[in-house]
LODREN-503955 format. One record per residue (C-alpha): x, y, z; residue in one letter. Coordinates in nm, 2 decimals, m for minus. Example, Ala and Ser with C-alpha at 12.3 -4.5 7.8 and 13.67 -1.06 7.14 Angstrom:
LODREN-503955
        x        y        z   r
     1.23    m0.45     0.78   A
     1.37    m0.11     0.71   S
//
This chain:
LODREN-503955
        x        y        z   r
    14.50    m4.50    11.35   M
    14.50    m4.88    11.30   S
    14.25    m5.06    11.07   A
    14.08    m5.21    11.37   A
    14.04    m4.87    11.54   A
    13.92    m4.72    11.21   S
    13.65    m4.98    11.18   E
    13.53    m4.91    11.54   G
    13.55    m4.53    11.53   A
    13.23    m4.35    11.48   P
    13.15    m4.15    11.17   A
    13.01    m3.80    11.24   V
    12.75    m3.68    10.98   V
    12.63    m3.32    10.98   K
    12.29    m3.30    10.81   L
    12.20    m2.95    10.70   G
    11.86    m2.82    10.79   G
    11.78    m2.75    10.42   S
    11.86    m3.11    10.33   T
    11.65    m3.31    10.58   L
    11.34    m3.33    10.37   D
    11.53    m3.38    10.05   A
    11.69    m3.71    10.15   M
    11.53    m4.01     9.98   S
    11.43    m4.33    10.14   E
    11.73    m4.49     9.97   A
    11.96    m4.23    10.14   W
    11.82    m4.33    10.48   W
    11.85    m4.70    10.38   D
    12.22    m4.64    10.31   D
    12.28    m4.45    10.64   L
    12.11    m4.72    10.84   A
    12.32    m4.99    10.66   E
    12.64    m4.80    10.76   H
    12.51    m4.76    11.11   G
    12.45    m5.13    11.16   R
    12.83    m5.19    11.16   S
    12.96    m4.85    11.28   H
    12.88    m4.61    11.57   P
    12.69    m4.31    11.42   L
    12.67    m3.95    11.53   V
    12.44    m3.71    11.35   L
    12.46    m3.33    11.41   V
    12.16    m3.15    11.26   H
    12.10    m2.80    11.13   G
    11.76    m2.63    11.15   W
    11.76    m2.34    10.90   S
    11.47    m2.45    10.68   K
    11.25    m2.58    10.96   P
    11.30    m2.26    11.16   L
    11.21    m2.05    10.86   R
    10.90    m2.25    10.80   E
    10.80    m2.21    11.17   L
    10.78    m1.83    11.15   R
    10.79    m1.62    10.84   P
    11.00    m1.35    11.01   E
    11.29    m1.60    11.03   Y
    11.32    m1.58    10.65   A
    11.35    m1.21    10.64   E
    11.69    m1.04    10.58   P
    11.67    m0.87    10.92   S
    11.68    m1.21    11.09   A
    12.05    m1.24    10.99   V
    12.32    m1.01    11.14   L
    12.67    m0.93    11.00   R
    12.95    m0.85    11.24   D
    13.23    m0.60    11.19   R
    13.45    m0.88    11.04   Y
    13.19    m0.97    10.78   G
    13.07    m1.30    10.95   N
    12.70    m1.37    10.94   Q
    12.49    m1.51    11.22   S
    12.12    m1.55    11.30   R
    11.99    m1.29    11.54   W
    11.93    m1.51    11.83   T
    11.71    m1.41    12.13   T
    11.56    m1.63    12.41   P
    11.25    m1.67    12.19   A
    11.46    m1.79    11.90   V
    11.64    m2.04    12.12   I
    11.30    m2.18    12.23   A
    11.19    m2.21    11.87   D
    11.52    m2.39    11.78   I
    11.45    m2.64    12.05   K
    11.10    m2.68    11.93   K
    11.20    m2.76    11.57   V
    11.49    m2.97    11.69   S
    11.25    m3.19    11.89   A
    11.05    m3.24    11.57   E
    11.36    m3.32    11.37   I
    11.47    m3.57    11.64   A
    11.13    m3.74    11.61   G
    11.16    m3.75    11.23   Q
    11.51    m3.90    11.24   V
    11.42    m4.15    11.51   A
    11.13    m4.27    11.30   G
    11.33    m4.30    10.99   L
    11.62    m4.48    11.15   L
    11.40    m4.68    11.39   G
    11.21    m4.83    11.10   A
    11.55    m4.95    10.97   R
    11.66    m5.11    11.30   G
    11.87    m4.82    11.44   I
    11.79    m4.67    11.78   T
    11.84    m4.30    11.83   T
    11.93    m4.08    12.13   E
    11.88    m3.71    12.12   H
    12.14    m3.49    12.29   L
    12.10    m3.11    12.32   I
    12.44    m2.95    12.32   G
    12.35    m2.69    12.59   S
    12.29    m2.97    12.84   D
    12.66    m2.99    12.93   G
    12.79    m3.13    12.60   L
    12.90    m2.82    12.41   V
    13.08    m2.51    12.55   R
    13.09    m2.17    12.38   A
    13.30    m1.86    12.42   G
    13.20    m1.50    12.44   E
    13.00    m1.39    12.13   G
    13.05    m1.08    11.92   E
    12.86    m0.78    12.04   R
    12.89    m0.53    11.76   W
    12.68    m0.59    11.45   W
    12.59    m0.38    11.14   W
    12.24    m0.24    11.11   Q
    12.23    m0.06    10.79   G
    12.55     0.14    10.77   K
    12.60     0.17    11.15   Q
    12.77    m0.07    11.40   L
    12.54    m0.13    11.69   V
    12.60    m0.31    12.02   E
    12.34    m0.59    12.04   L
    12.27    m0.88    12.27   D
    12.29    m1.17    12.03   N
    12.29    m1.52    12.19   L
    12.56    m1.68    11.98   V
    12.91    m1.79    12.06   G
    13.21    m1.97    11.91   P
    13.25    m2.33    12.03   I
    13.53    m2.37    12.28   T
    13.49    m2.74    12.37   G
    13.29    m3.06    12.38   V
    13.26    m3.29    12.68   E
    13.36    m3.64    12.55   P
    13.21    m3.82    12.85   A
    12.86    m3.72    12.74   L
    12.92    m3.89    12.40   L
    12.86    m4.23    12.54   K
    12.70    m4.55    12.41   D
    12.88    m4.52    12.08   L
    12.81    m4.86    11.93   R
    12.68    m5.01    11.60   P
    12.31    m5.00    11.57   G
    12.27    m4.68    11.78   H
    12.28    m4.32    11.67   C
    12.35    m4.01    11.88   L
    12.16    m3.71    11.73   L
    12.31    m3.38    11.85   V
    12.13    m3.04    11.85   T
    12.42    m2.79    11.83   P
    12.33    m2.54    12.10   L
    12.58    m2.46    12.37   A
    12.64    m2.29    12.71   R
    12.88    m1.99    12.74   N
    13.10    m1.91    13.04   G
    12.81    m1.71    13.19   A
    12.58    m2.01    13.17   G
    12.36    m1.86    12.89   A
    12.22    m2.09    12.63   E
    12.36    m1.99    12.29   V
    12.33    m2.07    11.92   N
    12.64    m2.21    11.74   T
    12.74    m2.29    11.39   D
    12.63    m2.65    11.32   A
    12.92    m2.73    11.08   D
    13.18    m2.62    11.33   R
    12.99    m2.80    11.61   A
    13.00    m3.12    11.41   A
    13.38    m3.07    11.37   A
    13.42    m3.03    11.75   A
    13.20    m3.33    11.82   V
    13.40    m3.54    11.57   A
    13.72    m3.45    11.74   G
    13.58    m3.52    12.09   A
    13.45    m3.87    12.00   C
    13.76    m3.98    11.81   G
    13.59    m3.99    11.47   A
    13.80    m4.09    11.17   R
    13.56    m3.92    10.93   D
    13.34    m3.61    10.93   L
    13.08    m3.60    10.65   V
    12.92    m3.26    10.58   L
    12.60    m3.34    10.39   V
    12.48    m3.04    10.19   T
    12.28    m2.95     9.88   D
    12.58    m2.94     9.64   V
    12.77    m3.23     9.50   T
    13.12    m3.09     9.54   H
    13.33    m2.79     9.64   L
    13.36    m2.59     9.32   L
    13.67    m2.38     9.24   I
    13.65    m2.17     8.92   D
    13.33    m2.36     8.84   G
    13.50    m2.70     8.84   E
    13.42    m2.97     9.09   P
    13.71    m3.06     9.33   V
    13.75    m3.43     9.41   R
    14.03    m3.40     9.66   R
    14.21    m3.10     9.83   I
    14.45    m3.04    10.11   S
    14.36    m2.85    10.42   A
    14.61    m2.58    10.33   K
    14.46    m2.53     9.98   A
    14.11    m2.54    10.11   A
    14.19    m2.27    10.37   A
    14.34    m2.05    10.10   E
    14.03    m2.08     9.89   F
    13.81    m2.03    10.19   R
    13.98    m1.69    10.26   D
    14.00    m1.58     9.90   K
    13.71    m1.73     9.70   G
    13.45    m1.92     9.91   A
    13.13    m1.75    10.00   T
    12.83    m1.82    10.22   G
    12.77    m2.16    10.36   G
    13.07    m2.32    10.18   M
    13.31    m2.08    10.36   R
    13.18    m2.20    10.70   K
    13.21    m2.56    10.59   K
    13.57    m2.52    10.49   L
    13.64    m2.35    10.82   R
    13.48    m2.65    11.00   A
    13.68    m2.89    10.78   A
    14.00    m2.73    10.89   G
    13.90    m2.74    11.26   E
    13.80    m3.10    11.24   A
    14.14    m3.20    11.09   L
    14.31    m2.99    11.37   D
    14.10    m3.19    11.62   H
    14.24    m3.52    11.49   G
    13.98    m3.62    11.23   V
    14.16    m3.79    10.93   E
    13.92    m3.68    10.65   R
    13.63    m3.45    10.59   V
    13.40    m3.52    10.30   V
    13.16    m3.26    10.16   I
    12.87    m3.36     9.92   G
    12.51    m3.45     9.87   S
    12.53    m3.83     9.80   A
    12.46    m4.13    10.03   P
    12.70    m4.15    10.32   V
    12.87    m4.47    10.21   T
    12.94    m4.32     9.86   D
    13.09    m4.01    10.03   L
    13.30    m4.22    10.27   L
    13.43    m4.43     9.98   A
    13.52    m4.11     9.79   A
    13.31    m4.22     9.49   R
    13.17    m3.86     9.49   T
    13.20    m3.54     9.69   G
    13.51    m3.35     9.79   T
    13.76    m3.51    10.03   V
    13.97    m3.28    10.24   I
    14.28    m3.42    10.42   T
    14.57    m3.26    10.60   R
    14.81    m3.32    10.30   T
//
């Protein structure tokens, strides 16, 4: 990618649901400063706001584990409705924070034609038994680039990562992997995964830079929980043409400048 193209390419930032309230005014100042000169796409999570909405969403039974060991929120039509409720509140919060800093915001719900999903897993563990369940989740199979329009400095697209599957059902998707797919679809040079840890840790030591191959090896052998999903999303983003993925908890310009965080590249 040429320097001119890099300057005009959007940065995609995935903001975890557990981090939204933790970001300081200075963090939002920094994001807005970046957004004044670059197109900006935010993909948000909703884990903490959803748990705060209804206590049962914080219970262990709200999370399912499939036969391959992957975890997913048990999603019903009622859960989809609650996700949309909290996402509307998040959109209002983000629009207020960025609007006060001169950045306009447009809210896109992925299931409105933007994000496509495949067939979801049907067999889930309940106790020590595999049970067939209707769980409205699905892996992302594509993003419609034509709906990622009006990419320009001073404007932010905020994406809620719901999707539609082949049967037309509205389904829950993994926000990190959705951000990876969105980044590929809009030609982003960088994907920034903002989380509550400063770096990827291997053997307790912070990693500043790592190749996609080494990250995938660690993902399959040593990573757990949310970091495992982030490393999978990082690999998918690079496969979609993104040049770098940065994971960390710092202001976006610091992460993009590799002053902190973990940078993942193809080589």
